[in-house]
C-alpha positions as CSV (number, residue, x, y, z in Angstrom):
1,M,0.0,0.0,0.0
2,N,1.1,3.6,-0.6
3,G,0.8,6.8,1.3
4,F,1.4,10.1,-0.5
5,I,3.2,13.4,0.1
6,K,2.8,16.8,-1.6
7,V,5.3,19.6,-0.7
8,Q,4.7,23.3,-0.8
9,T,7.5,25.9,-0.5
10,V,6.7,29.3,0.8
11,T,8.5,32.4,2.2
12,S,7.6,34.9,4.9
13,R,4.8,34.9,7.4
14,A,2.4,35.8,4.5
15,E,3.2,32.4,3.0
16,I,4.2,33.7,-0.4
17,P,4.8,30.7,-2.8
18,V,8.3,30.0,-3.9
19,A,8.2,28.8,-7.5
20,G,11.2,26.9,-9.0
21,A,12.5,25.4,-5.8
22,T,14.1,22.0,-6.2
23,V,12.4,19.5,-3.8
24,T,13.7,16.0,-3.0
25,V,11.9,13.2,-1.2
26,S,13.9,10.2,0.0
27,T,13.6,7.3,2.5
28,L,16.0,5.1,4.3
29,R,15.7,1.4,3.4
30,P,17.5,-1.4,5.3
31,G,20.5,-2.7,3.3
32,Q,20.1,0.1,0.6
33,G,20.7,3.2,2.6
34,Q,19.0,6.5,1.5
35,V,16.8,5.9,-1.5
36,L,15.6,8.9,-3.6
37,L,11.9,8.7,-4.3
38,S,11.4,12.0,-6.2
39,V,13.1,15.2,-7.4
40,Q,10.8,18.0,-8.6
41,R,10.6,21.7,-9.1
42,T,7.8,23.6,-7.5
43,D,5.2,25.2,-9.8
44,E,4.0,28.9,-9.6
45,S,2.0,28.0,-6.4
46,G,5.1,26.6,-4.8
47,M,3.6,23.0,-5.0
48,T,5.1,19.7,-6.2
49,A,3.1,16.9,-7.8
50,L,2.0,14.1,-5.5
51,V,4.7,11.5,-4.6
52,A,3.7,7.9,-3.9
53,V,5.6,6.4,-0.9
54,P,5.6,2.7,-0.1
55,T,4.2,2.2,3.4
56,P,3.7,-0.7,5.8
57,D,0.4,-2.5,6.2
58,L,-2.5,-0.3,7.4
59,A,-3.1,-2.7,10.4
60,N,0.2,-1.6,11.9
61,S,-1.3,1.9,12.4
62,L,-4.6,0.6,13.9
63,T,-3.4,-1.9,16.5
64,P,-1.1,-1.2,19.5
65,N,2.3,-3.0,19.9
66,Q,2.7,-3.5,16.1
67,P,5.7,-2.6,14.0
68,Q,5.9,1.0,12.9
69,G,2.8,1.9,10.9
70,W,4.3,4.6,8.7
71,T,7.3,5.3,6.5
72,D,9.7,8.0,7.5
73,V,10.9,10.3,4.6
74,R,13.4,13.1,4.3
75,V,12.2,16.2,2.5
76,G,14.6,18.9,1.3
77,A,14.2,22.1,-0.7
78,S,16.7,24.4,-2.3
79,H,16.5,27.6,-4.4
80,P,19.3,29.9,-5.5
81,N,17.7,32.9,-3.7
82,Y,16.9,31.2,-0.4
83,D,18.6,29.2,2.3
84,G,17.8,25.5,2.1
85,V,15.7,23.4,4.4
86,V,15.6,19.7,5.3
87,V,12.9,18.0,7.3
88,R,13.7,14.5,8.5
89,D,11.4,11.7,9.7
90,V,8.2,13.1,8.0
91,Q,5.7,10.3,8.7
92,I,3.7,9.0,5.7
93,F,0.8,6.7,6.6
94,P,-0.9,4.2,4.3
95,G,-3.7,5.6,2.2
96,V,-3.1,9.2,3.5
97,T,-1.8,12.3,1.7
98,T,0.5,14.4,3.7
99,L,1.1,18.1,2.9
100,Q,4.5,19.2,4.0
101,E,5.1,23.0,4.0
102,L,8.7,24.1,3.8
103,I,9.4,27.8,4.7
104,L,12.4,29.2,2.8
105,V,14.3,32.2,4.2
106,P,15.6,34.7,1.6
107,R,19.4,35.0,1.5
108,G,20.7,38.3,2.6
109,G,23.7,38.6,0.4
110,M,24.7,38.0,-3.2
111,P,23.3,34.9,-4.9
112,T,26.7,33.3,-4.8
113,D,26.6,33.1,-1.0
114,L,26.5,29.6,0.3
115,G,23.7,30.3,2.8
116,E,22.6,28.0,5.5
117,T,20.4,24.9,5.5
118,E,17.9,24.5,8.3
119,D,17.7,20.9,9.5
120,I,14.4,19.8,11.3
121,T,13.6,16.3,12.7
122,V,10.0,15.4,13.3
123,P,9.4,13.2,16.4
124,P,7.6,9.8,15.9
125,Q,3.8,9.6,16.4
126,D,2.6,8.1,19.7
127,L,0.0,5.7,18.4
C-alpha cells in the first residue's frame, strides 16, 4: 500500500509561494541506505506533484504494539535565492496524503553566498 506526500515551498509569514524550488523526497531502506523517491521543481503556487511512498500494512497503524505503521521520509528544498531546508522523519501513513510545508528564508547577500540549511527532525507519532 502507498501513502502520499505533496510539498509546498513558501517564504515569509504571508506564505508567499516559492516557484522553481528543487524538492527532494527520500527514505532510508535497510540494506540500501538512502533511496531517492522524487526530485521535482515547484510550480507557480510553490507546490510539487503528488509523490507515492511505499508504506507498511495499514493494520500496523490501527493496533497497539505492532511494527511502525508509517514510512519516514526526508524532504529537502533548495533555491538559489533562499537558504535550504531539510525535514527528517516526516511520517507517511498508508492511504493518507501528507502536505509538508517548507518555509524558505531569503538569502541576505549575493546569490553566490552559500547560505545555510535549516535541519528539522519530526518526532515519531505516539500511536
